[in-house]
C-alpha positions in Angstrom: 132.8 108.1 115.6 131.9 105.3 113.0 128.4 103.8 113.4 126.8 100.2 112.0 123.7 99.8 111.1 121.9 96.6 110.8 118.3 97.1 109.5 116.0 93.8 110.1 112.5 93.0 108.9 110.2 94.6 106.4 110.8 97.5 103.9 109.0 99.9 106.0 111.5 99.3 108.5 114.2 99.9 106.1 112.8 103.3 105.2 113.1 104.2 108.6 116.8 102.7 108.9 117.5 105.0 105.8 115.9 108.4 107.7 118.1 107.8 110.7 121.3 107.1 108.6 120.6 110.4 107.1 119.7 112.6 110.3 123.1 110.8 111.7 125.0 112.2 108.5 123.6 115.9 108.8 125.5 115.6 112.3 128.7 114.6 110.9 128.8 110.7 111.9 130.7 108.4 109.8 129.3 104.9 108.7 131.0 101.3 108.3 129.9 98.1 107.5 132.7 96.5 109.8 130.8 95.4 112.8 134.4 95.2 114.6 135.3 98.6 113.8 131.9 100.3 114.6 132.0 102.3 117.7 128.4 102.8 117.7 126.0 100.2 116.6 122.3 100.3 115.9 120.1 97.4 115.2 116.7 98.2 113.9 114.5 95.1 115.0 111.4 93.2 113.8 109.0 91.2 115.8 106.3 90.5 113.2 106.7 86.6 113.8 108.4 84.2 115.8 111.5 83.8 113.4 111.8 87.4 113.0 111.6 88.1 116.9 114.4 85.5 117.3 116.6 87.1 114.6 116.4 90.6 116.2 117.0 89.0 119.8 120.1 87.1 118.3 121.4 90.2 116.4 121.3 92.3 119.7 123.1 89.6 121.4 125.6 89.3 118.6 126.4 92.8 118.4 126.5 93.3 122.0 129.3 90.9 121.7 131.4 93.6 119.7 131.8 95.2 123.3 134.3 92.6 124.1 135.9 91.9 121.0 135.4 95.2 118.9 135.8 98.8 119.3 131.9 99.2 120.0 131.1 101.8 123.0 127.3 102.0 122.3 124.5 99.5 121.3 121.4 101.1 120.2 118.1 98.7 119.8 115.4 100.5 117.4 112.0 99.3 115.9 109.3 97.1 116.9 111.0 94.5 119.0 112.5 97.5 120.9 108.9 99.1 121.3 107.2 95.9 122.0 109.7 94.5 124.6 111.6 97.3 126.0 111.3 96.1 129.5 112.6 92.7 128.5 115.4 94.1 126.5 116.6 96.0 129.8 116.5 93.3 132.0 117.6 90.3 129.5 120.0 92.0 127.2 122.2 94.6 129.4 124.6 95.3 126.6 121.8 97.7 125.2 122.5 101.2 125.9 119.3 102.8 124.4 116.1 101.8 123.2 114.3 103.8 120.1 111.0 102.7 119.8 108.8 103.0 116.5 108.1 106.5 115.2 110.6 108.1 117.4 113.5 108.0 114.7 114.0 111.6 115.3 115.6 110.8 118.5 118.3 108.9 117.1 121.1 111.7 117.5 120.0 112.1 121.1 120.3 108.3 121.7 123.7 108.3 120.0 125.0 111.2 122.2 123.5 110.7 125.3 123.7 106.9 125.6 124.8 106.9 129.1 121.5 108.0 130.6 120.4 104.6 129.5 117.2 106.3 128.4 114.2 104.9 126.1 112.7 106.6 123.6 109.5 104.8 122.6 106.5 105.4 120.4 104.8 108.7 120.0 101.4 108.1 118.4 101.3 111.6 117.4 104.5 111.7 115.3 105.2 110.3 112.0 108.5 109.2 110.5 109.4 112.5 108.8 109.0 111.9 105.4 110.9 115.3 104.5 113.9 114.2 106.8 117.4 113.4 105.2 117.8 110.0 104.1 120.6 107.8 102.9 119.1 105.2 100.3 120.5 101.8 101.1 119.0 100.0 98.2 121.8 100.6 95.5 120.2 103.9 94.1 118.0 103.0 91.2 114.7 101.5 93.3 113.6 103.1 96.7 110.7 102.8 98.8 108.3 105.6 99.7 106.3 104.7 103.0 102.8 106.6 102.6 101.4 105.6 106.0 102.2 104.4 109.5 100.1 102.2 111.7 97.1 100.0 111.1 93.5 100.0 112.4 92.5 96.3 111.0 93.4 94.2 114.0 93.3 91.2 112.7 93.4 88.5 115.4 97.2 86.9 114.8 98.6 90.3 114.3 100.8 92.5 116.9 101.4 95.5 114.4 98.7 97.9 115.9 100.0 97.5 119.2 103.6 98.4 118.2 103.1 100.9 115.3 99.6 102.5 116.5 96.8 103.4 114.8 96.8 104.1 111.1 98.1 107.9 110.0 98.7 108.9 106.5 101.7 110.9 105.4 100.3 114.4 104.1 100.6 114.2 100.3 102.9 117.3 100.1 105.4 115.8 102.2 105.5 112.5 100.4 105.7 114.4 96.7 108.6 116.5 98.1 110.3 113.1 99.2 109.7 111.5 96.0 111.1 114.3 93.9 114.3 114.2 96.1 114.5 110.5 95.4 114.0 111.1 91.7 116.7 113.9 91.3 119.0 111.6 93.3 118.8 108.7 90.8 115.9 106.7 91.6 114.0 105.4 88.8 111.6 102.8 90.4 109.3 103.8 93.4 107.8 101.3 95.4 104.7 102.8 97.5 104.6 100.7 101.0 102.7 100.8 104.3 101.2 98.4 106.5 97.8 99.2 104.4 98.1 101.5 101.2 94.7 101.1 100.2 93.3 103.4 102.9 95.8 106.1 102.2 94.2 109.9 103.0 91.2 108.4 104.8 92.4 110.0 107.9 93.5 113.2 106.8 91.7 113.7 103.9 88.3 111.9 104.4 88.4 109.6 101.7 90.6 107.3 99.8 93.2 109.3 98.0 95.9 106.9 96.9 94.6 107.0 93.1 95.2 110.9 93.5 98.5 110.6 95.0 99.6 108.0 92.0 98.5 110.7 89.5 100.8 113.5 91.2 103.8 110.9 91.5 103.6 109.7 87.7 104.2 113.6 86.8 107.7 113.5 88.4 110.7 113.4 86.0 113.0 110.6 86.2 110.7 108.0 87.7 110.1 105.2 85.2 108.3 102.6 87.3 105.9 103.4 90.3 104.5 100.1 91.8 102.0 99.7 95.1 102.5 96.7 97.7 100.2 95.7 100.8 96.6 96.9 99.3 93.9 94.9 101.3 91.5 93.3 98.9 88.4 94.5 100.8 89.4 98.3 100.1 90.6 98.2 96.6 88.3 100.5 94.6 87.3 101.6 91.0 89.6 104.7 90.9 92.3 103.2 92.0 92.2 100.3 89.1 91.3 103.2 86.7 94.6 105.1 87.5 96.5 101.6 87.3 95.5 100.9 83.9 95.9 104.4 82.6 99.1 105.6 83.7 102.3 104.3 82.0 104.2 104.6 84.8 102.4 102.2 87.4 103.5 99.0 87.2 100.4 96.8 86.2 101.6 94.9 89.4 99.6 94.5 92.9 100.2 92.7 96.2 97.0 91.7 98.1 97.4 89.5 101.3 94.6 87.4 101.7 95.8 85.1 104.4 93.2 82.4 103.9 90.4 81.1 101.9 88.1 79.2 103.9 85.3 81.6 105.3 85.3 80.0 108.8 89.4 80.8 109.2 89.2 83.9 107.6 86.5 85.0 110.2 88.5 83.7 113.0 91.4 85.5 111.7 89.2 88.7 111.8 89.7 89.2 108.3 86.9 91.4 106.3 86.7 89.0 102.9 84.9 85.9 102.2 86.1 83.5 99.8 83.3 84.7 97.2 84.6 88.3 97.8 88.4 87.6 97.5 87.3 85.7 93.9 85.6 89.1 92.8 88.8 91.1 93.4 90.9 88.9 91.7 88.5 88.7 88.6 87.9 92.6 89.0 91.5 93.0 89.2 92.4 91.2 86.0 89.1 92.6 84.1 90.2 96.3 84.7 93.9 96.0 84.6 94.9 93.9 81.4 98.3 92.1 82.2 98.1 92.8 85.9 100.4 90.7 88.1 99.0 89.7 91.4 100.7 88.5 94.4 99.3 87.5 97.5 100.4 85.6 100.9 98.7 83.2 102.9 99.2 81.7 106.5 98.9 78.0 107.0 98.2 76.2 110.1 96.0 78.9 111.7 94.5 77.7 115.1 91.9 75.4 114.5 92.6 75.0 110.8 91.1 71.7 109.7 92.3 69.3 106.7 89.2 70.6 105.0 90.2 74.4 105.4 93.6 73.6 104.1 91.5 71.6 101.0 89.7 74.6 100.6 93.0 76.8 100.3 94.4 74.6 97.8 91.4 74.6 95.5 91.2 78.3 95.8 95.1 78.7 94.6 94.6 76.4 91.9 91.6 78.2 90.5 92.7 81.8 91.1 96.3 80.9 89.5 98.2 83.8 91.3 101.3 85.1 89.6 103.1 85.4 92.9 102.5 83.6 96.3 104.2 83.2 99.3 103.3 81.2 102.7 104.0 81.6 106.2 103.2 79.0 108.8 101.2 81.0 111.7 103.4 82.2 114.6 101.6 82.4 117.9 102.2 86.1 119.2 101.6 86.9 122.7 98.8 89.5 123.3 97.2 88.8 120.1 93.6 87.5 120.3 94.6 84.3 118.5 97.3 83.3 120.7 94.6 82.3 123.3 92.6 80.6 120.7 91.9 76.4 121.2 93.3 74.2 118.8 96.5 75.2 117.7 98.0 73.4 114.9 100.9 71.0 115.3 104.3 72.8 113.7 104.8 69.7 111.6 101.5 70.0 110.0 102.0 73.7 109.3 105.0 73.0 107.5 103.5 70.2 105.5 100.7 72.4 104.4 102.8 75.0 103.8 104.7 72.6 101.3 101.7 71.5 99.7 100.6 75.0 98.8 104.0 75.8 97.5 104.4 72.8 95.5 100.9 73.7 93.9 101.9 77.3 93.2 105.2 76.1 91.5 103.3 74.1 88.9 100.8 77.3 88.5 104.2 79.3 88.0 105.9 76.8 85.6 103.1 77.0 83.0 103.0 81.1 83.4 106.6 81.3 83.0 106.9 78.9 79.7 103.9 81.3 78.1 106.0 84.3 78.4 108.9 82.8 76.0 109.4 84.7 73.0 107.6 87.7 74.3 109.7 91.0 75.2 109.5 93.2 78.2 111.1 96.4 79.5 113.6 95.2 82.3 115.8 97.1 84.8 119.2 96.1 85.4 120.1 94.9 89.0 123.8 94.0 88.6 126.2 91.7 86.6 126.7 87.9 87.4 130.5 87.8 87.9 132.5 85.7 85.1 129.9 85.6 82.9 128.2 87.3 80.2 124.9 87.8 82.2 123.1 90.4 84.0 120.4 89.9 86.6 117.4 92.2 85.9 113.7 92.3 86.7 110.4 93.2 84.8 107.5 95.2 86.1 106.3 91.4 87.1 108.8 91.5 90.2 109.7 93.4 93.0 113.0 93.3 94.1 114.5 90.8 96.6 111.0 88.7 96.6 110.1 88.0 93.1 111.9 86.4 90.5 114.7 87.4 88.1 115.4 87.7 84.4 119.1 86.6 83.4 119.9 88.5 80.4 122.8 87.3 78.2 124.6 90.0 76.7 128.2 91.1 75.9 127.6 94.6 75.9 128.3 96.7 79.3 125.1 97.8 81.3 125.0 99.6 84.4 123.0 98.8 87.6 119.6 100.7 87.0 119.7 100.6 83.1 116.3 99.9 81.5 116.8 97.5 78.3 114.2 95.6 76.1 114.7 91.8 76.8 113.3 89.0 75.1 112.6 86.1 77.0 114.2 83.1 75.8 114.1 80.3 78.6 112.5 79.6 81.6 114.2 78.4 85.0 111.6 77.2 87.5 110.6 80.6 88.8 113.4 82.5 86.9 113.7 83.5 83.2 116.4 83.8 80.8 116.6 86.7 78.3 118.4 88.6 75.6 118.8 92.1 74.6 116.3 93.3 71.7 
């Protein structure tokens, strides 16, 4: 039987999808990318914000239609939306045969083989996604994600993740090293560490923060060229982590620190554990301790109660901090979160206008930064060839795949995806760069 997998949402979700693919392959199942040929369709859903929820619901409904005009016999809903809204899916989307919630991915074979039971496999808080489970890397083979923990203990007032993913649980280091070595042996050259919060790694099972120790061990694995870390909460960044980042050549001088806001009043309403002053100190420390570091962050515009003055505080902060990479989400009112019941919700158009203003400011900051790169040389990883042109898409250490910028490398040479090349920057195209082989 042929299976189609549709993976929505974040990179943590993608890791779960890849493990389910690996488990099913070991059982002899085949895969297809044609939804009309698939006899089994699995949708790994997301519900982090309203847009993600809507995309997941629409995808389930669309794939359910393949039971009428395709070969689909079984539709399986997995992931966060499935975990959070299992009852609603059962009543409103009857085309769904089986529901597999978060951290229940080892049940995917049961879901496929016993779909007539209409059974739900929901989150088991004591079970982690199997770090040493079979896995099919779906990112092209030259880079891959390593999920080092599950769940979150922060309970920010706008976020539903702790309710659908559970409390924070670190994956044992020996499992992660085993998985990382398997990935490297299969050709992965760039390893990207992800979790809801990577900086707390080890606190639950080792009694202390041990992300720096994990990074040191990962750097010993042959074949890995780049290792980078995402989702570092600013208040949890610590000296040993920065020392390792500065010392180890394999670790990309790149960090993702979601700060969400810069007004002390709104940060407190969000349940965040930093102030404007704290955030400034973190940014200064990062740049001092890790020279050349690229700092990425995310913000939320239009949080309940946000005033024009709060927004201006964010604008000043962004202007002064000059982040290298920045993204903005408009606030999404998620039911069963504390913020959903807060008074003074902001008009949707105002949210969008404030988001636009922040991104306009950020584009000016980035324009200055990219122009400063012209003439400099960087190691870059090839992502693919641009059809009908003597050019390749590539990334430097400054950019993560699918999110940040690209370098368009102009050359007549034949290069392969995953090759590392030395590139001299010759021009800039707003956020992207143009380069040539050295």
